Each structure stands twice: as C-alpha cells, then as structure tokens.
N, C-alpha and C positions, 0 to 999 in steps of 0.2 A: 212308713218304708220298709218293706219288706226283708227276708233273709238273702233273698240273691241279689236286693239291689245295694246291701250294705257290703255283699262279699263281693260283690263287682267295684265297689268303692275302696274298699281295703285294697283289693288288686290295683286297682289304678293309682291309690296312693303312694302302695309298694315298689312300683314300675316306675314311679317320676322321683320317689326317693334316691331308687338307685342310679338313675340316670344322672340327676346331680352328683351322688356319689363319684361317678365316673367320670363326670366333666371337672369336677374340683381335681380327682386325682391326676386326671391327665393335664391339666391347668398346672397343677403342684410339679409335678415332674419335668414338664416343658420347663417351669423358672430355673429347679434344682441344675437342668441340663444347663441353662446358659449360665447359671454361677460356675459351675465344673469348667466350663469354656474359659471363662476369665480367667479363674486361678489358675489354671493350667498355662495360661500365657502369661498370667504375670510372673510364675514360678521359673519358664522360661527364659525371658526377660532378665532376671535377678543373675541365671545362669550363665547368660552370655556378657554377664555386667554389662547391662543396658538401663543404670539406676534410676535414671533421671526419666525414661520411656516407664519403667515399673513403677516411680512414683506417679508419674501422672496417671497411671492405668488405674493406680489405685484410688487416688481422689476421685477422676470421674464417676467410674465405677462403683464407688465406695465399700470397697472391699473391707472384710473385717480382719483385722492381724492375729486376731486368738486362731485363725485355720490357716492350715497349709496343704499341699499336697501331698497325698501318700507315698513313700518309697518306691511303691512297685509300680508308680503308675508315671508316665514321661510322654511329653508330647513327640518327641522325638522318634518313639516306639511307637505310640498312637499310628505314625503316620506311615513308618513299615509294616504295620499289619495291614493299615488299609491298601497299600502297592500290593502286598500278597495276596488279597481277597480281589482284588481290580483283575491280577494277573492271572488267578485261578478259573473266575468269571470270563474274562475276556481273552486272554491269552497276550496278553501285552500291559505294559504299565501306564496309569492314569497321566497326564498331562495336569500339573497343579498350577503353575501358572505361565503366562500366553504374554507374547510382546505386542503393545498397544500399538494402533496406530501412529497416534498420536502421544506421545512420551508426556507424563505430568511430571514435575519436579518434587522430587520427592523432600527435600528439604522445604520446600513453601508450604508445603501440605503437615509436615511434621510441626511448625509453628504454632498451627491452629491450636488455642487452648477451649478450655471448657466455659469460659467465659471472655466474650466477645463482644464487640459493638455491634450496635444497630446496624448499620452499614453494611459488615460484614456478614452478618445473618442476613441481610437480604441479597447480596451477593452469593450464599451459599445456595438459599433457597430459589434464585434464577437459575442457579447450574442447577440445582437437582430436576427440577422443573423440565428445564434441557433437555436433559438426561433421560427421561422417563417419558419423553413425548413421543416420542415416535423410535424403538429402538430398531426399526429397520429403514430405517432413513439413509443410509449408508451404502443400501444393499441394491445392487445392481443388475439388470437382467436384461436380455434381446429377446424378440418379440420377432421370430421367424413365421413365415408363409408356408404352408403343407401343400408342395406341390409332387409332380412327380417325381423330383429328382434327390426327395428327401430319402428316397433306401439308398444312394450312394453317397449317406455324411459320413463326411472325411473323420480320420480318427483326430484332428485338431480339434476340429467343434466337439465331437464328442469327450474330450481332456479340458476343455473349458466350460463344459457343462459340469461336469464331474467337480469340477472347481468352485463352482457358482453352488454348487449343492449342498459339497465341502465347507465353505465359509459359512453358508447359509444356516446349517445344522451347529454350527460351532457358537456362531455370534447369538443365534436365537431359542437355542436350544442347552440342555444340560450337555457336558463334554462325554457321558455315555452312550448319547444318539449315535455318534460319530460310529463307535462301536458295533452298535446295533444296524445303523445302514450297511455297514459293511457285511455284516452277518446275511441281510438280506440279498445283498448285492453278489452272493453265491450263486444265490438260484437266476441268475440271469443268463439266459441261452444268447451271448454273445454272436455265437455264428450261425450258419445256417445248419440247421436239421437235416438236411439232405433227404428229407421225405417233400413228395411233391403234390399236388393234387391229384395226379394220375396215379399213383399208388394205391389213393383211396379206391379201390374197386367196390363198385355198388353203392356208392354212398353219394353220388352225384349233387341228389336232393340237398343233403346237409350240408355240402360243401360249397352250395348255392348260397346258401344262406348266411354262412360264416361269410361268404366273400362280401356278400350285400352289407355287413356289418361293419366290417375292416378292410376290404382292400379295394373295393369301388367307391368310399369315400377319400381314400389318396388318388385315386388313377383317374377320378372324374372330381373333382371338388367346387366344380361350378355347379354341378346337378346337385350339389346337398349343401348349399349356402343356406337354405331356410327350410332345411327337411332333416331332421335327427332321427339318425338309425338307431334301433335298440343297442345299446350298450351294455345289455347283461342276456347272454344265452346258456341255458345249461342241456346238456346231452346223457340222456338217461338210457338204459336198455340194459340185456344180458352182456358178461363179462364176455369180453374178448371181440367185441363186435367193431371195432374201430374208433373208440372216442378217443385214445391218447393220439392212433393215427393221425385223426383229423387235426389234435393240437399240433402235432408235432409239422403237418404241411401248412396249418398257419404260421409257426414259430418260423418259415424261411420266407416267407412273404416282405420281410423291410423292414418291420416293426420291431419294438424292443417287445422280449418275449420275457416274463417272469412265470416261472414254474415252480407252484408255493405247494406246498403237503404242512398236514396236520402236524407234522414232526418241526416244522418251521418254527412255529410261533410255543413250542413246548419251552417252559420254564418255569423254576419251582421259586422264583421271587415275586412276589404279588404286586402286579400290576404291570410286569414289564411283557406281556404277551397281549396285553394293550396296546403299548407304547409301538411295538412292532406291525402292530396293522396301520398305525396311522403312519408311522414310518414307509411303508411298503407303499400305500396310497401315494407319499409324499414324492418317492421316488419315482412313481410311476406317471405324475403330472408333469416331474424335473425332465423324464426321456421319452414323455409325449413325441408320434402315437405311438402305446403300449397298449399290448395284452397283455392281463393277469389269469393265467390259467389254475385255476383249483382244482386240483384232483381228489379225488372221494370225497367232494364236499359236505356229505352227509356225516363226517367225521368232525367237522369243525360249526356245522350247526344242525344239528339231532333235532327232533321234535322237542317241546317242551313236557316232561315230566318230573315227579317230586325229588327223584333223585340227582338232579342234576347239580351240581356244587354250583357255590356262590362265584367263584373265578371262572367258572364255563360261563356264568348267564351276563356276568360282565365282558367277558371276550365276544360271545355272540352279540350282544348288542355294541359294542364295536363295531365290530364287521359291518351287521347292519347299518350303521347312521353312514360309514363311510360308503359304502357302495351307493347309500343315498343320497350322498351328497353327490358322490359321482355324476349322477345319472341325473340329476338336477342343474348339474353345471353343463358349459359348453366346452368342459376337458374331454381332452381326445381319449379316452381312456375306455378301454374295453376288458369284460370280465369276461372271460370262459369256465364254465361249471360242469365237473362229471361225476355220475354217482352208476353204482350198481342197486344202489336202493333209495330209489324216489319216493318213496312211501316214509320213507323215516325223518326225512327234512322237515326243518320249521317252516308253517304255512308262511310264515314273515319273509323266510328266504326265499320261499317259491316266488314270492310278487315281486320282488328283485331281481329277478331272471323275465327278463319279456317272452323270452322264448324260449318254450320246454319242448323240445324236440328229441322222438324216437327216435334211437338208430337201432334198426332191427338185424334179423339175422339175416343173412344173403340167401336173394333168392337162386333159384335153379342158374340162371344164366351165371349169376355172380359166382357163382361156387365152383363153375366150370374154368372161368377165367381166372378165379384164385390156384384153383389145380394147376390150369398152365404157367401161371407165376412162380408158384414155388417148388414144383418139383422138376427133379436135376434132369438136365440137359445136356446132350440129346437123349430122347426116350424113343420109346416104339409103342409107345400108344397111339392107336387110331382117334378119330373124331368119334364114333359111335362109343369105343371105349371111354373117354368122355364124357358124353350126352349121360353116358351107365352109370359113372363114379357121381358124375353132378345130381343124379336121383339118389343113387342110395347112403350121399352124405345129407338126405332131410335134419335138419335141425342142428347141426353145424354150424358151429361160429366160425369166423375167419382165425382164428388163434386156433380152434382145430383143425381144418385144414392144414395151415402151418404146421403143426404138429402132426399130423397124418405123413406130410411130406417128408418132414424130416425122418421120422419112421422107415419110411421105405429106402432114403438113402442110409439109414444106420443098418439094415436090414443086407444092403450088397459091401456094407463095412465090415459087417461082423463075416461073411462069405470069404472075404479078403485075409481076414485076420485069420480065420482057421485054414485058412489055405496056404498062406506063412509060417503057422507052427508046424504044417505037415512036410512040407518041401522046404522049406526054410528061407530065411530073405532074399531077396532080387532087387534092387534098386528100379532093374529093367523094365520089371515088369508089376508097378507099383499103382496101376492105374485102375481103376474102377470099371467094370461092366455097363452096359447100356440099362436102361428100367426099359422093363414091360410090364403089361397088366395084372400080369399074376404076384408081381412083387407089391403092387399096390392093394390089392386083394388080401396078400398076407398081412400088410400093415393095418387095413379096415378088424381085421380079428382082433388087433391088440388095442385101437385107438377108440374109445365110443367120445360122443359128445358129452361136453359138460351140461348142457341147459336142459331143463326139463318142461314137459309140455306144459306144467302147471305155471310154471317160474313164463312162459309164454303169455300164456294166458291175463296173468296176471300182471306183464307191463303193460299189455292192450287194453285191459281195463282201466289202469290206470291212467293211460294216455287218451282213454275218450273223456274221463274228468277233468283232468288236468293241462293235459298237453296243450299247447299254442305252437300251430303248425305255420 
C-alpha cells in the first residue's frame, strides 16, 4: 500500500471517528435534556403539593432521589422566558393550550398506571392507532367551480376560507406557523391597484401574454379544460420599463395577488425562511386563483457560486421545489417574476419560468403617448413638437419620461415660488401657468436617460439566447 493510500485511509478513519463522536454527543445531549424535563416536572408537582402525581412520575420515570433541580431553575420561569422570546419574535404571546373538540375526562386518564392489564393495553394501542391514522380526518373543505362570478367573491366566503386555513394550520402544523401565515398575509393586495392595462403604454404584447396565463382561463374556462397555460412568466429588461406596472395591472383583475420580495423571507432563525415559502404556496392554494409576484427575483435565486451560504442554498432549493410542484399540479396558481439582471439568475429558476419576456424600452410612438399622458394639462405643445420630443428622448425609459414631465412641472412651481417671495403671498394667484415647449427643452437639459447603450445590447443578446416569447 502506497503512502497516499495510507494517508487517505487515516483521513477516512478519523472522519468516521469524528462522525461517531458527534452522534454519541448528540444522543447524550438529547437523553440529558429529556431527563432534565422530567426532573423539572417532578419538582413542580412537589411544589404544588401534588405528592401522589410526583410519586407516580418518580416510579414510572425511575428518577434518582439523589438529584434535585437547581435553585435558579424553575418551570414557571422557563415558561415566562419562552413567552418573552415568542413575543419578541412575533409581537404576540403564544398559545400553550387549546380547547379540544371532544373533551377527555382528566380523572379517567389519571387513573392509568404503569402496570395495566392486557385488555387495557389493547385499548390504548387501538386508540393510539386511531389518533395517528389520519390527522386530517376531521378537516373539511368545499370545492367551488371557477366562473366569471369568481371576481365578485363575497366577504363572507373569504372569511370562511380564511377560517378553514387557520384551522388547518392549527391542527396540522406547529402553532408558530399561524404567526408566519399572518406575516405572509400582510403581502396580500386585497384591494384594486387602480392600474389598468390601458396604463401600460407600449406594452400591449406583454400584457396579452399575461392575460393568456391568468385572465382568459377565468373568463373562458371551457376553452381551458384540457389545456394548461404557462404558470410561470419572467419579465426582464432595463429598469423603469414597466415590469411592476404590468404586475399592478394584473392585480386589478380580481385574483388573489401576493406581492413578495426578498425581505419577506428574511429571518435569523434556522429553517424559518423555508417554512415561510411553504406557507406562501399553501396560502396561494387556499385562496386560488392566485398570482404570486416575486419582485427582483434574482435576489432570491441568484446563480450558484462558491460564496453561497448553506441557508441560501436550502432556501433556494425549497423555492424551486414549491414552484416545480405547483407547475406539475392542477392548482390555479400563477408565478410572475421580474428582474433587471436576468443573467444573474440560477438556470434552475429559469426552467421554472416557462415564458421569459423582454420588456423593452418604449419606441417613438410610445414615448409620444407617454409624454402626452404625464405632461401637465392643459399645455401649449403642438403635435409637431410632441413628435420632436419623442425623437430626442431616444433610449429614455417610461420612468425617465415620467421624471422629465415632473421636472417640467417643478420648473413652473419654482417660478411661482420666486414670484411669491418677491411680490408676497396671494392665495388668489396660486395657479400655475400653462406648459410650453421651452419648458420641456429646459427640463431635457437636466434629465438624462438611466439606460446605457451597452445595457440595451446586453438585454437583446440575453433575449436571443434565453428569451421565450
């Protein structure tokens, strides 16, 4: 055997010994923790003068009388500290006990001794099997068909569905899941966003794709009985081109709209971010049809590299699993993502988005329409001047044009403020004058485009490689 093989064998042996040591240490800590819990309960029963119960616990748990609980440790204090920790984390106190649907007699259960007859053992085993056979046996739900009237869902039906979900969480999951569900519900957009498809100037093609995925299956359900539209769409492009505006227009279509960002899932507790992802998709199923809008999705699922932390990898894995499971099921859930840096996305997340659509900069006609929309009304700008402005604002995004029109308004406001400072305040002369072409030219000297030519080229190249129109 060579020296390299011997060295490799020693490393493997040391690794195995280390793993065995860690396992034994964990096992010992678990056993010690359980023993301490029993001693705490025994001490509490004794303090409450429940001597018979304490004696029974001592016999069944085989507690050694040579040990006792330290003076600075008390079960009541531990419970108080847990309440304080829970309140700090969730801004509410935990529920330790809950009322059972079928009360069990405490006196009858207290009579159970360590030594029981074979018949009583059989009954206990049967009861245990019955209780663990189907934990969701009592869970009831109602299946409703999706029609045009789904948009006008009453508040009463919403309250019923919310109650069903709350019961489901309390009965099937730990109590802290209810608090995390409330955290996710804060991201719900329950009222109309007051944004319509007509506001998305120059984005009619992209809007049509979103309608095909979300709106048309609700309006014409008979056409989509055996047809599954795409359940994931990624909007990418330069900043300020209208990706979020499209999402707001989609939120006004009557579906449950959940707007989440990376901050929604940030938590310092291990494993809690993954739980939030699970609860998010469970809520989406409960309130279907649902649209989940993930803004700046590259912040949640960036490309793999060596610097990725373990928690980030676990979170990304859970997100991919939930999206993949949603796409392979018949659940009426739609995931909409937006990003300004599509090249930073993980290839696995790209596969989950069946449609990857470029949201481009507005063309000349769209820029003219945007200027007409955002410019103060009334104004003295003629049609030829509008066409000229549309040409000179080449490479301007919709957000840049909006900023340009704001600057035009601010120019008139500054003039009015100077006039007030000179002549004094007069409430009867607080109206602004009419906008003219020179005002827009002055604003163009201060406002510049936020998109570079090299960036536009980069988006076009990425669209040719990965785009799915």
